[in-house]
NUTOR-740717 format. One line per field, with one value per residue (C-alpha): residue number from 0; x, y, z. Coordinates in Angstrom, 3 decimals, m for minus. Each point is the difference from the previous one (the first is absolute). Layout:
REM residues N
nr <- c(NUM/...)
c1 <- c(X/...)
c2 <- c(Y/...)
c3 <- c(Z/...)
REM end
This chain:
REM residues 409
nr <- c(0/1/2/3/4/5/6/7/8/9/10/11/12/13/14/15/16/17/18/19/20/21/22/23/24/25/26/27/28/29/30/31/32/33/34/35/36/37/38/39/40/41/42/43/44/45/46/47/48/49/50/51/52/53/54/55/56/57/58/59/60/61/62/63/64/65/66/67/68/69/70/71/72/73/74/75/76/77/78/79/80/81/82/83/84/85/86/87/88/89/90/91/92/93/94/95/96/97/98/99/100/101/102/103/104/105/106/107/108/109/110/111/112/113/114/115/116/117/118/119/120/121/122/123/124/125/126/127/128/129/130/131/132/133/134/135/136/137/138/139/140/141/142/143/144/145/146/147/148/149/150/151/152/153/154/155/156/157/158/159/160/161/162/163/164/165/166/167/168/169/170/171/172/173/174/175/176/177/178/179/180/181/182/183/184/185/186/187/188/189/190/191/192/193/194/195/196/197/198/199/200/201/202/203/204/205/206/207/208/209/210/211/212/213/214/215/216/217/218/219/220/221/222/223/224/225/226/227/228/229/230/231/232/233/234/235/236/237/238/239/240/241/242/243/244/245/246/247/248/249/250/251/252/253/254/255/256/257/258/259/260/261/262/263/264/265/266/267/268/269/270/271/272/273/274/275/276/277/278/279/280/281/282/283/284/285/286/287/288/289/290/291/292/293/294/295/296/297/298/299/300/301/302/303/304/305/306/307/308/309/310/311/312/313/314/315/316/317/318/319/320/321/322/323/324/325/326/327/328/329/330/331/332/333/334/335/336/337/338/339/340/341/342/343/344/345/346/347/348/349/350/351/352/353/354/355/356/357/358/359/360/361/362/363/364/365/366/367/368/369/370/371/372/373/374/375/376/377/378/379/380/381/382/383/384/385/386/387/388/389/390/391/392/393/394/395/396/397/398/399/400/401/402/403/404/405/406/407/408)
c1 <- c(30.425/m2.182/m1.275/m3.084/m3.287/m2.078/m3.176/m1.149/m2.905/0.309/m2.489/m0.285/m2.141/m2.517/m0.724/m2.130/m0.517/m2.086/m3.468/m1.556/m1.402/m0.890/m3.749/m1.693/m3.000/0.533/m3.048/m0.329/0.655/3.353/1.469/1.337/1.378/1.927/1.628/0.877/1.080/3.768/0.221/m1.669/2.077/3.144/m1.025/m0.484/3.562/1.249/m2.258/1.498/3.586/m1.095/m1.755/2.752/2.613/2.300/3.473/m0.296/m2.138/1.270/m2.064/0.887/m1.156/m3.074/m1.457/m1.677/0.376/m0.538/m0.382/m3.249/m1.083/0.393/0.251/m2.366/2.468/2.920/m1.717/m1.125/3.450/1.655/m2.355/0.281/3.802/m0.137/m1.843/2.880/2.510/m1.799/0.423/3.673/m0.546/2.323/m1.217/2.186/m1.593/1.321/m1.356/m2.203/m1.273/m2.153/1.423/3.390/1.311/0.272/m3.766/m0.759/m1.002/2.951/m2.366/m1.214/2.681/0.061/0.840/3.714/m0.464/m0.862/2.920/m0.537/2.157/0.890/m0.744/3.109/2.477/0.256/m0.167/0.475/m1.122/1.105/m3.003/0.552/m2.003/0.785/3.288/1.177/0.236/m2.427/m0.342/1.201/m2.739/0.930/m2.291/0.610/0.135/m2.324/1.015/m1.864/0.346/m1.672/m2.102/1.269/2.055/3.773/0.334/3.798/0.646/2.763/m1.317/1.663/2.076/m0.699/m3.589/m3.309/m0.493/m3.352/m0.322/m2.962/m0.833/m2.858/m0.404/m0.129/2.674/0.262/0.634/3.148/1.526/m0.394/0.863/3.432/1.000/0.328/m3.010/m2.314/m3.138/m0.989/m2.718/m1.457/m2.460/m1.668/m2.614/m3.437/m0.713/2.132/2.650/2.668/3.004/2.366/m0.480/2.758/3.558/m0.914/m3.644/m1.245/m3.589/m2.096/m2.287/m2.656/m2.222/m1.927/m3.221/m1.153/m1.564/m1.591/m0.754/3.412/1.142/m2.448/0.508/1.618/2.387/2.179/3.593/2.577/1.311/3.589/1.711/3.724/1.157/3.226/1.576/m1.452/m2.750/m2.730/m3.765/m2.548/m3.784/m2.312/m2.432/m3.222/m0.719/m2.508/m3.427/m1.532/0.697/m0.342/m1.064/m0.409/m2.138/m0.548/m2.905/m1.125/m3.439/m0.687/m2.249/m2.416/m2.713/1.671/m0.013/m2.164/2.951/2.120/m1.455/0.722/3.570/0.517/m1.282/2.300/2.918/m0.917/m0.031/3.501/1.147/m1.498/2.274/3.102/m0.559/m2.050/1.644/m0.367/m2.590/0.185/m0.886/m0.654/m0.071/m1.800/1.138/m2.370/1.140/m2.556/1.149/m2.577/m2.584/m0.159/m1.054/m2.519/m2.260/m2.142/3.039/1.567/m3.247/0.129/3.535/m0.773/m2.886/2.270/2.679/m2.555/m1.118/3.455/0.833/m3.262/0.744/3.807/1.066/m1.100/0.772/2.885/2.465/m1.063/0.160/m0.733/m0.559/1.449/m0.873/m1.416/1.364/m0.976/2.879/m0.771/m0.178/2.940/m2.127/m3.531/m2.565/0.975/m3.207/0.778/3.123/m1.886/m2.578/m0.199/m0.225/2.040/0.321/1.224/2.664/1.057/0.384/1.905/2.408/0.628/0.495/2.635/1.794/m0.380/1.497/2.867/1.938/2.466/m2.704/0.184/m3.129/1.023/m1.523/2.467/m1.277/m3.467/1.442/m0.214/3.199/0.239/0.202/1.557/3.486/m1.392/m2.436/1.363/2.041/m3.071/m2.183/2.751/m1.083/3.472/m0.754/m1.661/m2.265/m1.107/m0.612/m2.125/m2.059/m0.738/m1.098/m2.427/m1.379/m0.384/m1.903/m2.405/m0.536/m0.592/m2.565/m1.874/0.050/m0.435/m1.916/m3.729/m1.474/m1.624/1.352/m0.721/2.714/1.140/m0.203)
c2 <- c(m17.490/m3.000/m2.687/m1.729/1.635/0.953/1.905/2.044/2.171/3.743/1.472/3.028/2.407/m2.404/2.512/m2.521/2.751/2.056/m1.057/1.144/3.466/1.807/0.382/3.025/m2.189/m3.695/m2.231/m2.685/m2.833/1.440/0.568/m3.578/m0.082/3.286/m1.337/m3.348/0.873/0.716/m3.441/m1.906/1.677/m0.721/m3.591/m0.048/1.136/m2.991/m2.307/1.373/m0.674/m3.633/m0.569/1.361/m1.946/2.964/m0.452/2.961/3.069/3.488/2.220/3.535/1.735/1.414/m3.373/0.816/2.483/m2.657/2.743/1.048/m3.214/m1.968/m3.739/m0.937/1.214/m1.479/m3.448/0.313/0.913/m2.758/m2.504/1.132/0.015/m3.429/m1.238/1.106/m1.596/m3.382/0.122/0.851/3.701/2.398/3.589/3.127/2.915/3.544/2.629/2.870/2.926/m2.033/m3.492/0.309/m3.324/1.321/0.525/m3.647/m1.732/m2.139/m2.737/m0.594/m1.801/0.168/m3.123/m0.589/0.493/3.707/2.395/3.540/2.847/2.995/3.458/1.325/m1.141/m1.892/m3.813/m2.809/m3.645/m2.648/m1.871/m3.676/m2.513/m3.622/0.680/2.564/3.754/1.685/3.633/2.564/1.936/3.436/1.674/3.804/2.098/2.829/3.630/0.850/3.749/0.191/m3.195/m1.122/m3.121/0.064/m1.630/m0.439/m3.639/m1.981/m2.451/m3.439/m0.707/m3.740/m0.281/1.533/2.887/0.950/3.095/0.536/3.202/2.077/3.705/2.446/m0.158/1.267/m2.295/2.043/m1.070/m3.641/m0.471/m1.148/m1.401/m3.628/m1.053/m2.547/0.697/2.774/m1.290/3.284/0.775/3.145/0.743/m1.500/0.068/m2.136/1.869/m1.139/2.321/m2.015/m2.853/m1.515/m0.765/1.011/m0.299/2.177/m0.346/1.287/m3.016/2.007/m1.107/m3.379/1.843/3.607/1.891/3.130/1.415/1.542/m3.632/m1.061/m2.879/m3.460/m0.572/m2.984/m1.288/m0.592/m3.378/0.234/m2.702/0.114/m2.263/m1.727/2.999/2.297/1.202/1.340/m0.457/1.451/m0.546/2.003/m2.274/1.560/m0.901/2.612/m1.119/3.469/2.114/3.739/1.242/3.462/m0.176/2.977/0.249/2.699/1.177/2.676/2.012/m0.420/m0.632/m3.304/m0.990/m3.004/m1.654/0.096/m3.178/m2.190/1.541/m0.964/m3.469/m0.572/1.224/m2.309/m3.017/0.914/0.340/m3.497/m1.324/1.775/m0.678/m3.122/m1.232/3.125/2.522/3.615/3.387/2.454/3.682/1.197/3.227/1.204/2.680/2.181/1.395/2.800/1.406/m0.126/m2.479/1.834/m1.151/m2.283/m1.805/m0.288/m1.710/m2.300/m0.895/m0.679/m2.313/m1.834/m0.429/m1.480/m2.399/m1.051/m0.713/m2.119/m2.012/m0.509/1.051/m3.142/m2.521/m2.433/1.250/3.367/3.179/2.901/3.374/2.554/3.045/1.216/3.449/2.324/2.118/3.660/0.230/1.054/2.390/1.416/0.735/3.013/1.858/0.345/1.837/2.350/1.000/3.679/m0.788/m0.353/m3.659/0.824/2.474/m2.565/m2.846/2.206/1.042/m3.624/m1.018/2.669/m1.465/m3.518/1.003/2.094/m2.257/2.782/2.397/0.515/m0.976/2.420/m2.329/0.742/3.619/m1.308/m1.669/1.830/2.020/m1.798/m3.456/1.017/m1.246/m3.268/m0.750/1.894/m2.960/m2.314/2.289/0.875/m2.952/m0.360/m3.517/0.287/m3.009/1.366/3.422/m1.601/m2.142/2.984/2.210/m2.806/m0.284/3.803/m0.097/m2.615/1.813/3.288/m1.508/m1.344/3.182/2.464/m1.990/m0.767/m1.934/m2.109/m3.505/0.194/m1.524/m2.379/m3.722)
c3 <- c(m10.269/m0.380/2.298/1.257/m0.736/3.049/0.873/2.921/1.172/0.757/2.311/2.337/1.870/1.532/2.748/2.101/2.436/m2.441/m1.044/m3.256/0.646/m3.110/0.554/1.646/0.900/0.670/m0.399/2.611/m2.468/m1.021/3.450/0.370/m3.572/0.454/3.216/m1.396/m3.463/0.817/1.730/m2.765/m2.633/1.858/0.298/m3.841/m0.302/2.012/m2.025/m3.171/1.331/0.759/m3.293/m2.063/1.972/0.343/1.403/2.414/0.950/0.405/2.379/m0.880/3.137/1.836/0.405/3.356/2.917/2.681/2.645/m1.651/m1.584/3.197/0.745/m2.809/m2.597/1.720/0.110/m3.710/m1.257/2.018/m1.430/m3.578/0.122/1.548/m2.993/m2.234/2.320/m0.124/m3.806/0.156/m1.157/1.520/0.931/m0.087/1.839/m0.183/2.315/m1.243/2.048/2.468/0.259/1.490/1.377/3.549/0.089/m0.338/3.254/1.336/1.158/m3.581/m1.841/m3.734/m2.077/m0.546/m3.684/0.572/m0.176/1.174/m0.972/2.123/m1.299/1.648/m2.618/m3.339/0.293/m2.489/m0.391/m2.450/m1.404/m0.951/m2.125/m0.077/1.942/m2.462/0.541/m2.443/1.249/2.432/1.862/1.345/2.461/0.077/3.208/0.669/0.553/3.263/m0.489/m3.371/0.175/m3.398/m1.014/m0.654/m3.274/0.264/m0.907/m1.700/m2.598/m0.299/m2.959/0.404/1.255/m1.062/2.402/1.493/2.068/2.344/1.849/1.196/m0.889/m2.840/m2.764/m3.496/m2.990/m0.943/3.370/m0.817/m3.651/m1.005/3.339/m1.010/2.070/m1.675/2.039/2.410/2.372/1.185/2.714/1.270/m2.642/0.259/m3.795/m2.262/m2.009/m2.340/0.065/m2.263/m2.468/m2.068/0.984/3.564/1.399/2.768/1.247/2.946/0.315/1.923/2.768/m0.272/0.826/m0.831/2.761/m1.623/m3.503/m0.287/m0.093/m2.667/m2.401/0.532/2.963/0.641/m0.122/m2.679/m1.100/m1.213/m2.162/m0.685/m2.924/m0.547/m1.631/2.663/m2.216/2.241/m0.517/2.309/0.363/2.253/1.941/1.213/3.674/1.050/1.257/m0.027/m2.874/m0.203/m3.419/m1.457/m3.135/m2.286/m2.389/m2.416/m1.073/m2.471/2.155/2.909/m2.585/m0.634/3.609/m0.686/m1.762/2.980/1.736/m3.109/m0.227/3.655/m0.474/m2.949/2.085/2.916/m2.450/m1.118/3.658/0.701/m2.652/1.200/3.672/0.281/3.204/2.141/1.099/m1.059/1.302/m2.943/m0.266/m3.090/m1.450/m2.856/m2.264/m1.629/m3.264/m0.292/2.364/3.753/2.615/2.005/2.766/m2.175/m1.375/3.460/1.249/m2.878/0.860/3.548/m1.012/m2.501/2.708/2.332/m2.709/m0.729/3.613/0.382/m3.155/0.154/3.486/1.859/m2.768/m0.224/m1.147/1.371/m1.968/2.505/m1.660/2.551/m1.955/m3.286/m0.664/m2.859/m1.146/m1.121/m3.743/m2.038/m1.955/0.191/m2.775/m2.042/0.574/3.670/m0.670/m2.337/2.625/0.924/3.723/3.170/m0.896/m3.466/1.397/2.543/m2.486/m2.557/2.755/1.003/m3.630/m0.358/2.966/m1.410/m3.392/1.435/2.448/0.753/1.268/3.673/2.002/2.852/2.449/2.789/0.128/1.074/3.101/3.267/0.760/3.304/m1.744/m3.302/0.705/1.353/m3.032/m2.978/m1.176/0.237/m2.258/m2.503/m2.245/m1.564/m1.269/m3.375/0.517/3.402/m1.609/m2.744/2.347/2.339/m2.995/m1.140/3.443/0.276/m3.334/1.294/3.358/m1.915/m2.273/2.941/1.966/m2.859/m2.510/m0.166/2.827/m2.611/m0.582/m3.698/m2.057/2.702/0.008)
REM end
């Protein structure tokens, strides 16, 4: 197969009905930014399509639940799709979980260049460029019972085949099907399932909304060459970036170094995300020693200083939290103590060194709630077990150790 080269934009999961909501406490100057971020990011997607002069745009589902987003989202979507229409750019929109075609208000007509696909059955469209057919687009149907996509498609022997659908799918289900590009929707973080003869990408949401959606968000530019070679390029469109930053200090005695480490990381962040604001969660790992009350007070003061210095600047770098992780190990002399604390720490160290040793936590739960809570306290996940043991070490030191703050930062 060979033919005219073409390019298109793959985007999904705008979720205009959902504002960014990943903060426990929202400062006044961030409220408007959190509400507007999904709209501004979506507008950047359209501007990317126009600037790159793509031949068409694929909307891979969950663009907006208009029942929740209301008339503002309907008017916004209509105007943005009209911008594409005016430039001769077609839009192919497959339904996700929240944006079925029958939910769209009948009185609001979409541009003629927008083709919507039903989620009830598989549909196809032939895409043309300069009067010549260049690709076949297949929109998959959704399985209503399982809320997953049916990936049963027939690739074209004559045309480059693009399949778009919304929902979870494994890479093994897609490979070797003769499909050139799988335009997937349904995951808010970008993920490449296949790269090579067949390419399969979840493009992610244009805008992250919480720390579980940290890092750049945007859309994917897809270029198909004369010999159907596929090149993809992620394009960041987020206006408010969620960042998890991890730092390490040797002990709480080195706490004074932390501010300079954070400032260095903020400079790097400014280079990586110069055109968007950022909300940062700082996770500080202490290699040895414990972050007691004095260190926590110092962390609180540093957090307030960071907010005052960077949280109102342009671009904004708002520090949402500065969390001190319990140390991975403690000074050896504490384990050697002939005391209740020493006994406690030695017992915990034994549990940390022997991952197979049962913690017997379900036995501590009230018999009346044991069936309900036993699974929650089983700590079957190794990472969760290790974290809980570190936290228990820190709590034990504070409760059983000296009330003196000696040795802390």
